[in-house]
N, C-alpha and C positions, 0 to 999 in steps of 0.2 A: 551747659545744660545740666540741670539737676536730674537725679535719679527718677523723680516723679515725672518730670517732663519727658525723659527718655522712655519711660514705661508707657506713658500716654501716647507718644508718637508711634511706638512699636505696636500697641494695641490697635491704633487707628489704621496702620498699614495692613494688619492681619485680619481685621474684622470682616472686610468685604470678601476676600477670598474664602474665608471660613463660612461666611453666610451663603455664598454661592454653592460651596460643596454640600452644605446642609440641605439647601433647596433641591439640588440635583438628586441627592440620596432619597429625599422624601418623595420626589416626583418620578423616580426611576421606573417603578412599576406602572403607574398610570400612563407615562409616556410610551413605555414599551407596549402596553395594551392598545393604546390608540394607534401606534405605528403599525400594529398587526391587525387592526380592525378591518373587516371585509369592506365596510363602507369607504374607508380611506383608500384601500387598494382600488376600489372602483373609481374613486375620484382620480387616481393616478392613471387609470386606464384611459380615461377621457372619452369623448363622444364616439371615437372610432371603435371603442371596445364594447359597444352595446350588445352585440350578439354573444360574445364570450361572457360578458357580465350576466346577461339574461339566462344563459344555460347554467352558469355556476349557481345563480340564485335559485333557479328552478330545481336544481339537484338538491339543494338544502330544503326547499319547500316540500319536495316529494319525500325526503327522508323524515321530516317532521310529521307529515300526514301518515306515512307508513307506521311510524311509532304510535301515533294517535289511534290507529285502527288495530294495533296489536292485540290479539286475544287475551294476553296477560293483563291488559289494562281495562278490558271491558267490564262493566259493572253488573250486567244482567244477561241471562241467556238470550233475551230478545235482541240485544245489541249484536249478537253473533250473526244475525241476518243482515246487518247493515251493509257489508260489501256487496251482497246480492241485490239489495235494494238500490245501492248506488248505481250498479250496472243497469238496472231496470229503469230507474228514474232518469239517468243521465243520457240514455241512448239517443233520444231524439235531439237533445241539445248538442251532443257531440257530433252527430251527423251534420247538423246545421253549421256548426263551427268548422268542420272539415271542408265543407263546400265553400264557405267564406274564405278559409285559409288559402284555397287554390287561387283566389283572386287577390286578396289583400290580407296577408298575415297580421299586419298591425291592427287591422280592423277587428280581428278576433279578440285581441287583448282589450281594446276599448269597449266593444260590445258586451263581452262576457263580464267585464268589471261593472259596467252600467247596470246590468241585470242583477248582479250580486248586491250592489249598493241599494237598488230598489227593494230587493227582497229583505235586506236587513232593516231598512227604514220602515218597512211595513210590518215588521215582526217584533220590533223593539219598542218598549214604552219609554217615552222621554222622561226626564227628571220631574216634569210637572204633571206626569200621569197620563199625558196624551200619547196615543199610539202614532208612530211614524214621525220621529223628530226630523225636521227638515234642515235646519241650519246647524248641523253637527258634523264635524269632520269624521272620516272613516276610522281614524284611530280611536276617537271617543265612542263611536258606534261599537267598535270591538270591545272596549272596556265595559260599556253598558250591557253588551251581549253576555260577557262573562259574569257580570253582577246578577243578571237575570237568568243565569244557567242555560243560556241558549248556545253559547260556545264555551269550550274549555280554554284555559290560558294558552295552551299550545296552538289551538286553532286560531285564537286571536293573534298570536305571534305570526302565524302563516298569513293571516289577513293583512297584517302590517307589511309583510314582504311583498304580497301581491299588489298592495297599494303602491309601494315603492316602484315596482316594475312597471306598473301602469303609468306612473308619473314619468318615468324615464322614456317610455314609448311616446307619451303625449308631448313631451318637451324636447324631443330630439327627432323631429320629423324627417331629417335627412338620412337617418340611420334605418337599416332594415333588420328584420328578424326572419328566421326560416319558418316554413310551414310547420315543421315538426315542433319547433319551440312554441309556436303559437297554440298548437293543439295541446301541448303539455300544460301550458298556462290555463287553457280553458278547462282541462281535466281537474286541475287544482281548484279552480273556482267552483267547479261542479261539486267537488268533494265538500267544500265549505258550505255550499248551498244545501246539499243533502243533510249535512250535520244540523243546520238551522231547522230544516223541516222536520227531521226526526226528533229534535229537542222539543218541538211544538206539537208532537204527536201526529204529524202528518206522514203518509206513506205514498208510494207511487199511485195508489188508488185515488189520491186527492189531486192528481195532475202532476205535470212536470215540475221539477225543483226550480227551474229557471225559465 
């Protein structure tokens, strides 16, 4: 074997291990991020973990909503009244959802989500200029709401999470959630609904948010 043949054989033996090492180094951070992803953790939990998953996700939703309503981020003095308006506008809706939760907590999630979706579709202009886009998924509705300054980016993110939880409840009928979790979900939906109405210049004097 000549030196050239020996060198060629050696390179051939080393190239694949080196390539694998390079790929691992390049993908180390993305793989680590994906492994720690809340969504992946939820997949690991499986169907039996719906209640724990629901509460964990709601805690994140509530944290984002609290940050959104922080006085430091409000743009005008009028917005300082929004927490009181939320309480006034959402009172009847919350009472209705509390009564429903006593009988069917899952129905609270489904019903409140349907009302929020209807509100959004009737408040947003479709790309073609028509009010009330019908054949548009909720994620797209959220993006349109941000573009039209009806929702903030954080509120649209909350909407995505609420949609995810609604889908979990809809597609895992054998699993149950607590009354308390159902009411917390309805409260989060109500906050987004109030944000939509306030962005459109509506108040509690115009009727319930949902």
